[in-house]
N, C-alpha and C positions, 0 to 999 in steps of 0.2 A: 162785669169783669169775667164771670164764668163763661159767658158766650165767647168772649175773645180768647180765653184760655183754650176752649174747645176747638175754635177755628185754627189757632196757631198750633195746637197739639196735633190736629189732623194734618196740617201742612208739613210739620216736622216728621210725622209718621210716614207720610207719602214720600217725602224726600229720602228718608232712610230706605224705603222700599225700592226706590229706583237707583239710589247712589251706592248702597251697600254691596250689591253684586259687582258693580264696577270697581269698588275699592278692593274687594276680595280678589277680583281678577288681576288687578294691577299688582297687589302684594304677592300673588302666586307666580307672576311672570318670572321665569328663570330660577325659581326656587324648587328644590327637590321635594317630593311628596312627604318625605320623612320630617321635614322642617316646616311645612306649610301651616300646620296647626299652631305651632309656636309663634310664627310670624303674625298670624291673624288674631292671636289672643287679645292684644290691646284693643283692637277694633271691636271684638266680640264682647268686651266688658260693658259695652253700651255707649252712652253719650247722646246728647240731644240732637246732634246734626244741625246746629244753628248755622255753622259756617257754610256748608254746602247749600243750605236753604237760603241764606243771604245771597249767594251767587246766583242761584236759580231765580229768585224773586227779582233781583237786580236786572237780569237779562230779560225776564218777562215784562218788567216795567216799561221797557223800550221796544216791546214787540218781538223779542228774540225767541228762538226755538230751544226747547229743552235739550235736544240732541247736541246743539252747539256748545252748551255749557256743562254738559254732564261729566265729561272727563276732567275738565278743570275743577269742577265742584268736588269731585272725588279726590283730586290732588290736594285741594285745600284742607279737606278733612284728614288726609294722610299727613300733611304737614303739621296740622294741629296735634295729632296723636304722636307724631315723631317728637315734637317739643315736650309732650307730656312724659314720654319714656325717659328722655334725658333729664327733665326737671325732677322726676321722681328719684333718679339715681343721685343727682346732685343734692337733693334735700333728704335723702334717706327715708323717703316716704314708703310706708308699708301698704297703705290702702289708697285705692283710686276707684271712685264709683262703687264703694262698698265691697270691692274685691281686691285680692293681692295685686300689687303693682307688678309690672313685667320683671323687674330685677328681683323683687321679693319671691316671685314664683320660680324663676329660672336661674337666678344668680346674675351678678353684675356683668360678667364677661359676656354671657349669652345675650343679656339685654342690650349691651352696646353693639353687638353684632346685628341684632334685630333692628336696632335704630338705623344702622347703615342700609339695611333693606328698605326701610321706610324712606330714607333720603333718596335712594335710587328710584323708588316708585313715584315720587313726586314729579320727577322730570319725565318719566314714562307717561304720566298723565298729561303733562304739558305737550309732549310730542303728538298726542292724539287730539289736541284741541283745534279749534278753527283757525286760531292765530298762534301757532306754536312758539315762534321767536318772542313775540310780545308777552305771551303768557309765561314763558320760561324766565324772562327778565323780571317780571313782577314777582314770581315765586322766589327767585334767587335773592332779589332785593329784600323781600319780606323776611326770608330766613336769616339774612345777615342782621337786619334790624332786631329781630327776635333775640338773636344771640347777644346783642348789645344790651337789650333789656334784661336778659338773664344775668349778665355780668353785673349790672347795676344792682339787681336784686340780691346777688351774692354779697356785694360790697356793703349792702345795708344790714347784713347780719352782724350781730353784736358779739358773737362768741364762736368758738369752734374753728376748724380748718387751720390748726396750728402748724400743720405740715405744708401750708401753702403761703409762702412769704409775701407774695404780691397781695393776697387778700388781707392778711394781717396788717400790712403796712398801709393799705389804701382804704380801709374801712371808713364808712360815714358814721360818725357817732350821733349825729342828729339828722333827722329826715325832714326837710322843709316841704311844704305843699308843692312848691315848684319842682323839687327833685322827685317827689313821689309821682307827680303827673308825667314828668319826663320818662320815668321808668315804666309806668303803666302804659303810656303812649306807645312805647316800643315793644314791651313784652306781650301785651294783650290787644290794644286797640289797633296796632298796625295790621294784624291779621284780619280783623273785622273790616278794616278799610280795604284791604286787598281783595277780600271776597266780593265786596261791592264793585270794585274797579274791574275785576276779571269778568264779573257778570255783565257789566255795562259794555266792556270791550267786546265780549262775545256777541253782543247784540248790535254792535256798530254804532253805539251812542256817540254824540258829539262831545268834544273836549269840555265844554262848559257844563254839560250834564254829568259827565264823569266826575268832574271836580266836586260838584254839589253832592253826588252820591258817596264819594270818598269821604267827604266831611261828615256825612250822615254816619257812615260806618265807623269812623274814628270816634265820634262822640258816643255812639252806642257801645263801642268797645270799652271806653273808659267807664261808663255807667255800669256795664256788666262786671268789670273788675271791682268797682267800689261795692257793688252788691255782694260779690264773693267775699270781700274783706269783712263786710258786716256779718255775713253768715259764719265766717270763720270764728268770730267771737260770740255772736248771739244766736247762731242757728241751732237746729236740732240735729245731732249726729246722725240719726237714722235717715232723716230726709236728705241731709247734706251729702252723705256718702263719704265724708272725711272726718277726721277727728276734730272736735271743737277745740280751739286754742292752738291749732297746729303752728300758726305763725309765731306765737309766743314760744312754743316748744323749740322751734328752730332758731330762736333768737333774732327774729326779723323785726325791723322797724318799718319796713315798707308795706304798711297796711293802713288804709285810710282811718280806721278806728283808732289804732295805736298812735298815728300821726296827730290826730285831733286831740286825743286824750292827753298826750304828752305836753301839748301846748298849754293845757289847763292845769296840769299837776302843780302842786306847791313844790318848793325845793326839796322838802322831806319826801314827798311822794315820788318825785323824779329820781331821787337817790335810791329809794326802795325798789321802784320799777326797774331801774337800770341794773341794780344788783341781781334781780331775778333774771332779766333777759340776757345778762352777760355771764351767767353761770355756764360751766362746762356741760353739766347735765341738768336739765330743767325738768323737775318732777311734776306729776299731776297736781300735787298740792301747790307748787309754785304757780302753775297755770291758773288754778282757782283763785289764788291770792291776787295775781295780776289782773284777772277779770273783775274782782271786787273793786280794785282801784279804778279801773276803767269805768265801771258802772256808776261811780261817784260823779263822773263828768257828763257833759252834754255831747260826748263824741258820737254816740249813735245818731242823735238828732242831726248833728252837723253833717255826718257822712250821708245820711238819707237825703238831706237837702242838696248836698254836693252832687250826688248821683243824679238827682232829679234835674239839676241845672244842665247836665250834659244830655239828658234825655230831651229836654226842651230844645237844645241846640240841634240835636239830631232831627227832631221833627221840623224845625225851622228850615233845614236844608231840603227836606222832602217837599215842602210847600213850593219849591222852585221847579219841581219835576212833574212829569205827566200825571194827571189826576185819573187814576183808574183803580181797579180792584187790587192790583199789586202794590200800589202806593199805600192803600189802606192796610194791606197785609204787613207792610214794613212799619207803619204807625203802630199797629197792634203788637208787633214784636217788641217795640220800645216799651210798651206798658207791661208786657209779660216779663221782660228782662228785669225791670225794677221791682216787680212784685213777687218774683219767684222765691221758692223756699229751698231750692237745690241747684 
């Protein structure tokens, strides 16, 4: 595993080295020097660059050239970070990657303005791609799907937003596995899928090949989110870069661990957990108690198995595609996603 980690880590580092200058160039376009540092803050907080790496590896899988996928890859990372800026505002999150979120550092109004810059830069990236119209369509569709996923995530919250009548009226009180998967498929997996699609399109892959690679990306994306959910409850705060139990603090039911745990709870435990997660203000003590309840169940084991099933589906789709070093790199990425600690 250490050898795979090293290989994938090197590839991600190489991706960052070639993509980050393009990202910064796009974000700086038409932005005055006075504001450029602010606009680039989110990107400069770090990130693994998995999404542009997926796009590049997908293009290379079919013999594509890096230069043909470089701008779309940058656009995908900008889109991802755009969604994080908005997500952090919606969730009142103070930390991202161990650093203050954009709104926590600059204020909500400035963060919203910066988000608009990111939105514009996404399509400036598409305009510089090999197939600008097709790339723009994929990016636009992905953004709309992401928004639907975000709305579902908000509706899975059990408390708060009393000044938002639609949310209060339409909340989901129970989150089934089916509803969870639908939300994750839109909010997380759709972007992984689009990274693979754009990479394949940039290389001129055939429709059948693009479909298989999109399926790979979708399943990888679901597994990635399931692992995030596991780390949210059972991770180490320093490694994870976010507060442990953040989903509980935000009153969210749309977490694989919480979803599986709730299915196992006795009626008494369901009542206690619901009382915690539906509080207006959830304290650290409440979070600790909720995690104690969760640890009594087999939710962690079930979530691990659930994530691994999607990894196997992802790998099965790769078996239909060209067998080369880039195929192996995408297989390695599957293993790293499910074993990661942050």
